C-alpha positions as CSV (number, residue, x, y, z in Angstrom):
1,M,-63.2,92.1,66.0
2,R,-63.8,93.8,63.3
3,P,-65.3,97.7,63.8
4,P,-69.0,98.0,62.5
5,D,-68.9,99.2,59.7
6,P,-71.3,102.2,58.7
7,E,-72.1,101.6,55.2
8,A,-73.6,98.6,56.3
9,H,-76.0,100.3,58.9
10,E,-74.0,97.9,62.0
11,D,-75.3,98.9,65.5
12,E,-72.5,100.5,67.0
13,E,-74.3,100.8,70.9
14,L,-74.9,96.8,70.6
15,W,-71.2,96.4,69.1
16,L,-69.7,98.3,71.7
17,E,-71.4,96.3,73.9
18,R,-70.6,93.0,73.1
19,A,-66.7,93.7,72.6
20,H,-66.3,95.1,75.9
21,A,-68.3,92.0,76.8
22,A,-65.5,89.9,74.8
23,A,-62.6,91.5,76.0
24,A,-63.3,90.9,79.9
25,H,-63.2,87.8,78.9
26,G,-59.8,86.9,77.1
27,P,-57.7,88.9,75.0
28,F,-59.3,91.4,72.4
29,G,-57.5,91.6,69.1
30,L,-59.2,94.1,65.8
31,H,-59.9,92.2,62.6
32,T,-60.1,94.5,59.6
33,H,-62.7,94.0,56.8
34,W,-60.9,96.2,54.1
35,T,-63.5,96.3,52.2
36,S,-67.0,95.4,53.3
37,P,-68.1,92.9,56.2
38,S,-68.7,90.0,53.7
39,H,-65.5,91.2,51.4
40,A,-62.6,91.4,54.0
41,R,-59.1,91.6,51.6
42,P,-58.5,95.0,50.2
43,T,-59.8,96.4,47.2
44,T,-59.5,100.2,47.0
45,G,-57.1,102.7,49.6
46,D,-54.7,102.7,51.9
47,P,-54.9,99.2,54.2
48,A,-52.1,100.1,56.6
49,E,-54.2,103.7,57.4
50,R,-57.7,102.0,57.7
51,V,-55.7,99.7,60.6
52,R,-54.3,102.7,62.0
53,R,-58.0,104.7,61.7
54,E,-59.3,101.5,63.8
55,L,-56.9,101.6,66.6
56,V,-57.9,104.9,67.3
57,W,-61.5,104.2,66.9
58,L,-61.0,100.9,69.4
59,R,-58.7,103.0,72.2
60,E,-61.5,106.5,72.2
61,R,-63.9,103.5,73.1
62,D,-61.6,102.1,76.1
63,L,-60.6,98.9,74.1
64,E,-57.0,98.2,74.0
65,P,-56.1,95.6,71.5
66,T,-53.3,93.7,72.1
67,L,-53.5,91.1,68.6
68,F,-53.9,91.5,64.8
69,A,-55.5,89.3,62.1
70,G,-55.9,90.6,58.9
71,G,-59.4,89.6,57.3
72,G,-58.6,87.2,54.1
73,W,-55.3,86.2,55.5
74,Y,-53.9,89.4,53.9
75,L,-51.2,91.5,55.6
76,D,-48.6,93.5,54.0
77,E,-45.4,95.8,55.3
78,P,-46.9,99.1,55.2
79,V,-49.9,96.6,57.9
80,A,-46.8,94.9,59.7
81,E,-45.8,99.0,60.5
82,A,-48.3,100.0,61.6
83,L,-48.7,97.4,63.6
84,A,-45.4,97.5,65.3
85,H,-45.8,101.5,65.6
86,A,-49.0,100.2,68.1
87,G,-47.2,97.6,69.8
88,L,-49.5,94.9,68.6
89,A,-48.3,91.0,68.0
90,D,-49.7,89.7,64.4
91,C,-52.3,86.4,63.9
92,T,-52.4,87.0,60.1
93,A,-49.2,84.2,58.8
94,T,-50.5,80.3,58.5
95,A,-48.6,77.5,58.3
96,F,-50.5,76.4,55.3
97,R,-51.9,78.4,52.4
98,P,-55.6,78.9,52.9
99,S,-57.7,76.9,50.3
100,Y,-60.1,79.8,49.3
101,L,-57.1,82.3,48.4
102,P,-56.9,82.7,44.7
103,P,-54.3,82.1,42.2
104,G,-51.4,85.1,43.4
105,A,-53.1,86.7,46.1
106,T,-50.6,87.6,48.9
107,R,-50.0,86.2,52.2
108,L,-47.7,85.7,55.5
109,A,-46.5,82.3,55.3
110,A,-45.2,80.9,59.0
111,E,-44.8,77.6,60.5
112,R,-44.0,79.3,64.2
113,P,-44.0,82.3,65.7
114,A,-41.2,84.8,65.2
115,R,-40.0,88.6,64.9
116,L,-40.2,89.9,61.7
117,V,-37.5,92.3,60.9
118,L,-39.2,95.4,58.6
119,G,-37.7,97.8,56.7
120,S,-37.6,100.7,59.0
121,G,-36.0,98.0,61.4
122,A,-39.1,97.1,63.6
123,R,-40.0,94.3,64.9
124,L,-43.3,92.8,64.9
125,L,-44.6,89.7,66.8
126,E,-45.9,86.9,64.7
127,L,-48.2,84.4,66.2
128,P,-49.0,82.1,63.0
129,S,-51.8,79.9,63.1
130,T,-51.2,76.6,63.1
131,H,-53.5,74.3,62.2
132,S,-57.7,74.8,60.8
133,L,-60.5,72.7,62.8
134,G,-60.4,70.2,60.1
135,M,-56.7,69.9,59.9
136,L,-56.5,69.5,63.7
137,A,-58.8,67.2,63.6
138,R,-57.5,65.1,60.8
139,R,-54.2,66.1,62.2
140,L,-54.4,64.0,66.0
141,L,-54.8,60.8,64.0
142,G,-51.4,60.9,63.6
143,R,-49.0,62.4,65.0
144,L,-49.1,65.9,66.0
145,E,-45.1,67.6,66.0
146,A,-45.4,71.4,66.7
147,P,-44.4,73.4,69.7
148,V,-46.6,75.7,69.4
149,V,-50.7,74.6,68.0
150,H,-52.6,77.7,67.2
151,V,-56.5,76.8,65.0
152,Y,-58.3,78.8,63.4
153,F,-61.5,79.1,63.8
154,H,-64.8,81.9,63.3
155,D,-67.6,82.0,65.5
156,T,-70.0,81.2,63.4
157,D,-68.6,77.5,63.5
158,L,-69.5,77.2,67.2
159,L,-73.5,77.3,65.5
160,E,-72.9,74.5,63.5
161,P,-73.5,70.9,65.8
162,L,-70.7,69.2,63.5
163,R,-67.8,71.8,63.7
164,R,-68.5,72.6,67.6
165,R,-68.5,68.8,68.3
166,T,-65.4,68.3,66.7
167,L,-63.5,71.4,68.3
168,H,-64.7,70.1,71.4
169,A,-63.2,66.6,70.6
170,A,-60.0,68.3,69.6
171,L,-59.5,70.6,72.7
172,A,-60.2,66.6,74.7
173,F,-57.9,65.2,72.6
174,L,-54.6,67.8,73.5
175,G,-55.6,67.8,76.8
176,R,-54.9,63.6,77.6
177,L,-52.0,65.0,74.9
178,R,-50.5,66.7,77.9
179,A,-50.8,69.8,76.0
180,R,-50.7,72.6,77.9
181,P,-53.5,75.5,77.1
182,T,-52.3,79.3,77.0
183,D,-53.5,82.4,75.6
184,L,-52.5,84.5,72.7
185,D,-51.6,87.3,74.7
186,A,-49.7,85.2,77.2
187,L,-47.9,83.7,74.5
188,R,-47.4,87.3,72.9
189,L,-45.4,88.3,76.0
190,G,-43.9,84.5,76.3
191,L,-42.3,84.7,72.7
192,A,-41.4,88.3,73.0
193,D,-37.6,87.2,72.2
194,A,-38.5,84.8,69.3
195,P,-35.9,84.2,66.8
196,E,-35.9,86.7,64.3
197,T,-36.9,86.5,60.2
198,P,-37.2,89.0,57.3
199,F,-40.4,89.7,56.7
200,E,-39.8,89.1,53.0
201,A,-38.9,85.5,54.0
202,V,-42.4,85.2,55.4
203,Y,-44.3,87.3,52.5
204,E,-45.4,84.7,50.0
205,K,-46.7,85.3,46.8
206,A,-48.7,82.2,44.8
207,P,-47.9,82.0,41.0
208,A,-50.2,83.5,38.6
């Protein structure tokens, strides 16, 4: 979840009520939008400083995120250092390049969980998204070979009947494959000793 944006006049009290309700039902994470509610990737300022500021804001309100996902799939090494220092795991990397990213937009490219080795020597656990909802639905028609299946979708997808039915069907099919369900906090703890890889090995910049 991203904190409420005061410039967009979002209701802090209502947001906190919903955030605490969400945190009571599963792992809680920070999802930073650096520019505005409708523009996730940063355009100005210091992205890492904003992440640090939002983590302080959340903790002052009795919310303790353990996970992070960068808005617009954005993450750079200073942000990664801030997350490692704060003890969070990251979920920004993807096993595929999101189609809406413009040429030259940086992203993290990873197919499976790993501990990213940062310039300071710190390690950041990366739990990449392996499939979009549509990718998973198409993949289930063939063979699904992945040690961890981490599907991403937006909460607004649950409001669309077709996408909601697709999600239910995909999860049911995974169950028939005897996939073991888990949550990201359990995965984070279970993969604390995941293989290491240099940050530079997953930091991808597409040709302009």
